[in-house]
C-alpha positions in Angstrom: 23.6 7.0 22.1 24.1 7.8 18.3 27.0 4.8 17.8 24.8 2.6 19.8 21.7 3.1 17.3 24.0 3.2 14.8 25.5 -0.1 15.6 22.2 -1.5 16.3 21.0 -1.1 12.7 23.8 -2.5 10.8 23.2 -6.0 12.8 19.5 -6.0 12.4 19.4 -4.2 9.0 18.4 -6.5 6.0 19.8 -5.6 2.8 17.5 -4.4 0.0 17.9 -4.2 -4.0 16.2 -1.3 -4.6 17.0 -0.3 -8.4 15.3 -4.0 -10.1 11.6 -4.4 -9.3 12.0 -8.1 -11.5 14.8 -8.9 -8.7 14.7 -12.2 -6.8 13.0 -11.4 -3.8 15.0 -13.6 -1.7 16.1 -10.3 0.5 12.7 -9.1 1.1 11.8 -13.0 2.9 12.6 -11.2 6.0 9.7 -8.8 5.9 7.4 -12.3 6.0 7.7 -12.5 9.6 6.4 -8.8 10.4 3.5 -9.0 8.1 2.1 -12.9 8.8 -0.4 -12.0 10.6 -1.6 -8.6 9.1 -4.6 -8.1 6.9 -3.8 -4.2 6.0 -0.2 -3.7 5.5 0.4 0.3 4.6 3.7 1.4 2.5 4.4 4.8 3.2 6.9 6.8 0.9 8.1 10.1 2.3 8.6 11.4 -1.2 6.1 10.0 -4.1 8.2 11.0 -6.6 11.6 8.4 -5.9 12.5 5.6 -8.4 14.2 3.8 -5.4 11.1 3.7 -2.9 8.8 2.7 -5.8 11.1 -0.3 -6.6 11.2 -0.8 -3.5 7.3 -1.0 -2.6 6.8 -2.5 -6.1 8.7 -5.9 -4.6 7.3 -5.8 -1.4 3.9 -5.5 -3.4 5.2 -9.0 -5.3 6.2 -10.3 -1.9 2.6 -10.1 -0.1 0.5 -11.2 -3.4 3.2 -14.3 -4.7 3.7 -15.3 -0.9 1.4 -13.9 1.7 -2.0 -13.9 -0.2 -2.8 -10.0 -0.2 -5.3 -10.2 -2.9 -6.4 -6.2 -2.8 -3.8 -3.0 -3.6 -4.8 0.1 -2.7 -3.2 2.9 -4.5 -4.1 6.1 -2.8 -5.0 9.6 -4.1 -6.9 8.2 -7.4 -9.4 5.9 -8.8 -8.6 3.1 -10.9 -11.6 2.5 -11.9 -12.0 5.5 -13.3 -9.7 5.5 -15.7 -9.8 1.8 -16.2 -7.0 0.4 -14.5 -8.6 -2.7 -12.6 -10.6 -3.6 -15.4 -7.1 -3.5 -17.5 -5.4 -5.2 -14.7 -8.0 -8.3 -14.8 -7.8 -8.8 -18.5 -9.5 -5.6 -20.2 -8.5 -3.7 -22.9 -6.6 -0.6 -23.3 -3.3 1.2 -23.5 -1.9 1.2 -19.7 0.3 4.2 -21.1 -3.3 6.5 -22.3 -5.0 5.0 -18.7 -2.3 6.5 -16.7 -2.5 9.5 -18.5 -5.7 10.5 -17.1 -4.6 9.7 -13.5 -2.9 12.2 -10.7 0.5 13.2 -11.7 2.4 11.3 -9.0 0.8 8.0 -10.8 2.6 9.2 -14.2 5.8 7.0 -14.2 7.3 4.5 -15.7 7.7 2.4 -12.1 3.7 2.8 -12.1 3.6 1.6 -15.3 5.8 -1.2 -14.3 3.6 -2.3 -11.4 0.8 -2.3 -13.7 2.5 -4.8 -16.2 3.1 -6.9 -13.6 -0.1 -7.2 -11.8 -1.7 -7.8 -15.6 0.7 -10.5 -16.0 -0.1 -11.7 -12.5 -3.8 -11.8 -13.5 -3.3 -14.0 -16.5 -1.3 -16.4 -14.9 -3.9 -16.4 -11.6 -7.3 -16.1 -13.3 -9.3 -17.4 -10.7 -7.4 -16.0 -7.8 -6.8 -12.6 -9.2 -5.6 -8.8 -7.4 -7.8 -6.2 -7.5 -6.4 -3.0 -7.9 -8.8 0.0 -5.9 -8.0 3.4 -4.5 -8.5 6.0 -2.0 -9.3 9.5 -4.0 -8.7 12.0 -1.4 -8.0 14.4 -3.9 -11.5 14.3 -5.6 -12.9 15.2 -2.5 -13.7 18.8 -1.6 -9.8 20.6 -0.2 -10.2 20.6 3.1 -10.1 24.3 4.8 -10.8 23.6 8.6 -8.6 21.1 10.7 -12.2 19.1 11.1 -12.5 18.8 7.8 -9.0 17.6 7.5 -9.4 15.2 10.1 -12.8 14.2 8.2 -10.6 13.3 5.6 -8.2 11.1 7.1 -11.1 9.2 8.3 -12.7 8.9 5.1 -9.1 7.7 3.6 -9.3 4.8 6.7 -12.9 4.3 6.2 -12.9 3.5 2.6 -10.4 0.8 3.2 -12.2 -1.1 6.0 -15.1 -1.3 3.9 -13.2 -2.7 1.1 -11.6 -5.3 3.5 -14.9 -5.8 4.9 -16.7 -6.4 1.7 -14.0 -8.8 -0.2 -12.2 -10.1 2.8 -8.9 -9.5 0.7 -5.8 -8.6 2.5 -4.8 -5.4 1.8 -1.4 -3.6 0.3 -1.9 -0.1 0.9 0.8 2.5 -1.0 0.6 6.1 -0.5 1.4 9.2 1.4 3.6 8.6 4.7 1.5 11.3 6.5 -1.5 9.1 5.8 -0.2 5.6 6.4 1.6 6.4 9.7 -0.1 5.4 12.6 0.0 8.8 13.6 -2.8 9.5 16.7 -2.2 12.4 16.6 0.5 13.8 14.3 1.7 17.1 13.1 2.5 18.3 9.5 4.5 21.1 8.4 5.2 23.5 6.9 1.8 25.9 7.3 1.2 28.9 8.4 0.1 27.1 11.6 1.1 23.4 11.5 -2.1 21.3 11.8 -2.1 17.7 14.2 -5.2 15.6 13.9 -5.2 11.5 13.8 -4.6 10.3 10.3 -5.8 7.7 8.0 -3.3 5.3 9.8 -4.1 5.6 13.5 -7.8 4.8 12.5 -6.7 1.5 10.5 -4.4 0.6 13.6 -7.8 0.9 15.8 -10.0 -0.7 13.8 -7.0 -3.5 13.1 -5.0 -3.5 16.3 -1.5 -5.7 15.4 -3.3 -6.9 12.0 -2.3 -3.5 10.6 1.1 -3.1 9.7 2.9 0.5 9.4 5.9 0.5 7.0 7.7 3.4 6.4 9.8 4.0 3.2 12.0 6.6 4.0 15.3 8.6 2.3 18.5 10.6 3.4 19.1 12.8 0.7 19.1 12.9 -3.4 16.4 14.2 -5.6 12.4 13.2 -6.1 12.5 15.3 -8.5 13.5 18.5 -6.3 17.0 18.3 -5.2 16.9 17.6 -1.3 20.1 17.7 1.3 21.0 15.7 3.9 18.2 15.6 6.8 18.8 18.1 10.1 20.2 15.8 12.8 17.2 16.3 14.6 15.1 14.2 11.8 15.3 10.1 12.2 16.7 10.2 9.2 20.2 11.5 10.2 20.5 8.4 12.4 18.7 6.0 9.8 21.7 7.5 7.4 24.8 6.4 9.7 23.9 2.6 8.9 25.6 2.4 5.5 25.3 3.3 1.9 22.3 0.2 0.7 18.9 0.1 0.8 17.5 -1.7 3.7 14.8 -3.1 5.8 14.7 -2.4 9.7 11.7 -3.9 11.5 11.3 -1.7 14.5 10.1 -4.5 16.9 13.4 -6.6 17.2 14.8 -6.8 20.3 17.1 -4.0 21.4 18.7 -2.6 23.6 17.8 -0.3 26.5 19.3 3.0 24.7 18.4 1.8 21.1 14.5 1.3 22.7 14.6 5.0 24.1 15.9 6.2 20.9 12.9 4.6 18.5 10.3 5.5 21.5 12.1 9.4 21.5 9.4 12.0 19.7 10.8 12.4 16.5 10.6 14.6 12.9 10.7 12.6 9.2 10.7 14.7 6.2 7.5 14.7 3.9 8.3 15.7 0.0 5.4 17.0 -1.5 4.5 19.1 -4.5 5.1 21.9 -2.9 8.9 21.2 -1.2 10.9 24.3 -1.0 15.0 22.7 -0.8 15.7 25.5 0.5 13.6 25.2 3.5 14.1 21.5 3.8 13.9 21.4 7.3 10.2 22.6 7.0 8.8 20.0 5.4 8.4 17.3 8.2 6.2 14.8 10.6 6.2 15.1 13.8 4.6 14.5 17.3 5.6 11.0 17.6 8.1 8.4 17.4 9.8 6.0 14.8 7.8 3.1 17.3 4.6 5.2 17.2 4.8 5.4 13.2 6.0 2.4 12.3 6.4 -1.4 12.7 9.3 -1.1 10.2 11.3 1.0 7.8 12.7 0.9 4.6 15.3 3.2 4.3 17.2 4.5 1.0 20.9 6.3 1.9 20.4 8.3 -1.9 17.1 8.5 -3.9 16.5 9.7 -7.6 13.8 10.8 -9.6 10.9 8.1 -11.0 11.2 8.4 -14.4 8.1 10.7 -16.3 5.6 8.5 -18.2 6.5 8.9 -21.9 3.4 9.3 -24.2 1.8 7.0 -25.5 2.2 6.2 -29.3 0.1 8.6 -31.2 -0.5 11.0 -28.6 -0.3 14.8 -29.2 
């Protein structure tokens, strides 16, 4: 079966640029067919510390804004208004490095700074049709101590997005962690003393928007994010996704496929999750399970090797 799946991926993959956020968007145009009817597009990264996944996400945001009419970017994990970023991208004052220095650590990268600079420039060129930057600040809530609280947190992330969409009418790009953005109804997260199983934000968004919610998984095979991450175990989806070659690619999981491939896509699997508590010596323990690729995602972007995002340089004059 693996050989059939590999061949199908090679025939249907759209190769992507993953090293230059300013590159022309020609290679990403097939994404337009995946998201054309969407109100919310979720970009879910397996590791927030990857330069390549951050660059690809930045380029997808550009395509969705410039060519598909999306007007809000949700960045999961903090509140852009709290630190002045939404005002900044809409022409407000401030030093973006200083503003980002007040954000949570996984926003403090040069890749996020590049995105902020692009948003401000876009809004300067389109003052009557700007893009807004908002956030889902799950980290500001009290840390969940039970499964019920974890499930409630996921529901809150989804409800914040739904309220914003209903209030503004905007088409939304939601960029966050794969554990939250995938269509997991339910999904299981490991490691933990007892792996936790519950519905996530993406599943609530799918319930609300149906086919107008599109889930994109951003995965990688091996690398450094900035922890050293080995090649995935054979039972992980990335083990097969990585057999197709050495380039980053976009793959529409809804594309026509032979029966063996459809069976593989529908078979329960695991995909890696790299968070701040990742232990390279126990790589296989860090994963999401409880569903299949076809359950979780409408399409995937796969990067063969991830390198670390660049830490944000301190603003001039900072101590």
